[in-house]
C-alpha positions as CSV (number, residue, x, y, z in Angstrom):
1,X,0.0,0.0,0.0
2,X,1.3,3.5,-0.8
3,X,1.8,6.1,1.9
4,X,-1.5,7.6,2.9
5,X,-1.3,11.4,3.3
6,X,-4.3,13.5,4.2
7,X,-4.9,16.4,1.7
8,X,-4.5,18.9,4.6
9,X,-1.0,17.6,5.2
10,X,0.2,20.3,2.8
11,X,-0.6,22.8,5.5
12,X,1.2,20.8,8.3
13,X,4.7,22.2,8.5
14,X,7.7,20.4,10.2
15,X,7.3,22.3,13.4
16,X,3.6,21.2,13.7
17,X,4.5,17.7,12.8
18,X,7.3,17.6,15.5
19,X,4.8,18.8,18.1
20,X,2.1,16.3,17.0
21,X,4.6,13.5,17.0
22,X,5.2,13.9,20.7
23,X,1.5,13.7,21.8
24,X,0.5,11.0,24.3
25,X,-2.7,12.8,25.5
26,X,-5.3,14.9,23.8
27,X,-7.8,16.9,25.9
28,X,-10.8,18.5,24.3
29,X,-13.5,21.0,25.1
30,X,-17.0,20.0,24.1
31,X,-19.1,23.0,23.1
32,X,-17.6,24.5,20.0
33,X,-15.2,21.7,19.5
34,X,-17.1,18.3,19.7
35,X,-20.4,20.1,19.0
36,X,-21.1,23.2,16.9
37,X,-21.2,25.4,20.1
38,X,-24.9,26.1,20.0
39,X,-27.1,25.1,22.9
40,X,-30.5,23.6,21.9
41,X,-33.4,23.3,24.4
42,X,-36.8,21.8,23.9
43,X,-39.9,23.5,25.0
44,X,-39.8,21.4,28.2
45,X,-36.3,22.5,28.9
46,X,-34.5,19.4,27.8
47,X,-31.0,20.1,26.4
48,X,-30.1,18.7,23.0
49,X,-26.6,18.4,21.5
50,X,-25.3,17.1,18.2
51,X,-22.0,15.3,17.9
52,X,-20.2,14.5,14.6
53,X,-19.7,10.8,14.0
54,X,-16.4,11.5,12.1
55,X,-15.0,13.0,15.4
56,X,-16.1,9.9,17.3
57,X,-14.3,7.4,15.1
58,X,-11.2,9.6,15.0
59,X,-11.1,9.6,18.8
60,X,-11.5,5.8,18.9
61,X,-8.6,5.5,16.3
62,X,-6.4,7.7,18.5
63,X,-7.2,5.5,21.6
64,X,-6.5,2.4,19.6
65,X,-3.1,3.9,18.6
66,X,-2.3,4.4,22.3
67,X,-3.1,8.1,22.7
68,X,-5.1,8.9,25.8
69,X,-8.2,11.0,25.3
70,X,-9.7,13.3,27.9
71,X,-12.6,15.8,27.8
72,X,-12.7,18.9,29.9
73,X,-15.8,21.0,29.8
74,X,-17.2,24.0,31.7
75,X,-20.7,22.7,31.5
76,X,-22.3,19.7,33.1
77,X,-24.5,17.6,30.7
78,X,-25.8,14.1,30.9
79,X,-25.7,14.1,27.1
80,X,-21.9,14.7,27.1
81,X,-21.5,11.9,29.7
82,X,-23.5,9.5,27.5
83,X,-21.5,10.3,24.4
84,X,-18.1,10.0,26.1
85,X,-19.2,6.7,27.7
86,X,-20.4,5.5,24.3
87,X,-16.9,6.4,22.8
88,X,-15.1,4.8,25.7
89,X,-13.3,8.0,26.6
90,X,-11.7,7.3,30.0
91,X,-11.4,10.8,31.4
92,X,-14.3,13.2,31.6
93,X,-14.1,16.4,33.7
94,X,-17.4,18.4,33.7
95,X,-18.2,21.7,35.3
96,X,-14.6,22.8,35.1
97,X,-14.2,26.5,34.1
98,X,-10.5,26.5,34.8
99,X,-9.4,24.2,32.0
100,X,-5.7,24.6,32.7
101,X,-6.1,23.6,36.3
102,X,-8.2,20.6,35.3
103,X,-5.5,19.6,32.8
104,X,-2.8,19.9,35.4
105,X,-4.9,17.7,37.8
106,X,-5.4,15.1,35.1
107,X,-1.8,15.0,33.9
108,X,-0.4,15.1,37.4
109,X,-1.1,11.4,37.7
110,X,0.1,10.5,34.2
111,X,3.8,11.5,34.3
112,X,3.5,13.6,31.1
113,X,5.4,16.7,30.1
114,X,3.5,19.6,28.5
115,X,5.2,18.7,25.2
116,X,3.3,15.4,25.3
117,X,-0.1,17.1,25.7
118,X,-2.5,18.4,23.0
119,X,-5.4,20.6,24.0
120,X,-8.2,21.6,21.7
121,X,-10.6,24.4,22.6
122,X,-12.3,27.4,21.1
123,X,-12.9,30.1,23.7
124,X,-11.3,32.1,26.5
125,X,-11.6,29.5,29.2
126,X,-9.6,27.2,26.9
127,X,-6.8,29.6,26.3
128,X,-4.6,28.9,29.3
129,X,-4.8,25.1,28.6
130,X,-4.0,25.8,24.9
131,X,-1.0,27.9,25.9
132,X,0.2,25.3,28.4
133,X,0.0,22.3,26.1
134,X,2.7,21.4,23.7
135,X,0.2,21.4,20.9
136,X,-2.7,23.9,21.1
137,X,-5.4,23.4,18.6
138,X,-8.5,25.4,17.8
139,X,-11.2,25.8,15.1
140,X,-11.9,28.6,12.6
141,X,-15.2,29.5,14.4
142,X,-13.3,29.9,17.7
143,X,-12.6,33.2,19.4
144,X,-10.0,35.3,17.6
145,X,-7.6,35.5,20.5
146,X,-7.6,31.7,20.9
147,X,-6.8,31.4,17.2
148,X,-3.9,33.7,17.6
149,X,-2.4,31.6,20.4
150,X,-3.0,28.1,19.0
151,X,-0.4,26.1,17.2
152,X,-2.9,24.9,14.6
153,X,-6.4,26.0,13.5
154,X,-8.3,23.3,11.8
155,X,-10.0,23.8,8.4
156,X,-13.2,22.2,9.7
157,X,-15.4,24.1,12.1
158,X,-16.2,22.9,15.6
159,X,-18.8,20.1,15.4
160,X,-18.2,19.6,11.7
161,X,-15.2,17.2,11.8
162,X,-12.5,19.4,13.4
163,X,-11.7,16.8,16.0
164,X,-11.2,14.2,13.3
165,X,-8.8,16.5,11.5
166,X,-6.8,16.9,14.7
167,X,-6.8,13.1,15.2
168,X,-5.5,12.6,11.6
169,X,-2.8,15.2,12.2
170,X,-1.5,13.3,15.3
171,X,-1.8,9.9,13.7
172,X,0.0,11.1,10.6
173,X,2.8,12.8,12.5
174,X,3.3,9.6,14.5
175,X,3.4,7.4,11.3
176,X,0.3,5.6,12.5
177,X,-2.3,6.9,10.0
178,X,-1.5,4.3,7.3
179,X,-2.0,1.4,9.7
180,X,-5.1,3.0,11.1
181,X,-6.7,3.5,7.7
182,X,-5.2,0.5,5.9
183,X,-7.6,-2.0,7.4
184,X,-10.4,-0.2,5.5
185,X,-8.5,-0.6,2.2
186,X,-7.5,-4.2,2.6
187,X,-9.1,-6.6,0.1
188,X,-11.5,-9.1,1.7
189,X,-10.1,-12.7,1.8
């Protein structure tokens, strides 16, 4: 099989590849990253969220490649808990406005350096975590100041495959994307 390279790799310079190749943990915000950032409520007050299926598979692929996935969100939502449980994400921290502090708590037990951490967020509460992490990622619909400080801004908007793009970047930088995608290209026996 030939080397699989995502079309977006043309935008991934050597510095970005070096940062992504060191990642052992990715932590993500939810609203604006895993969802489109809008809050939906029914007439009875029930909260609704949409999650992109591409993002979910990308996170599973990262975990299968040995990358730890964590979610740190300022809101508390049973829908978020259900989605993360469905994906098998081992670390969910809800109701955490200080994302950097939550990230420090999480990584304090993991023996990781900041260079081994990626953080993906879109708004001001995410900014300290983005600046702390070795690889800070945001989305084009994120707040302008966050975009200025991130190492990478995805082409896809939050809730529209941006997480999958970040997953592909990390897998590609670690030479694991071909193995991850190859099983879908293998001929049946």
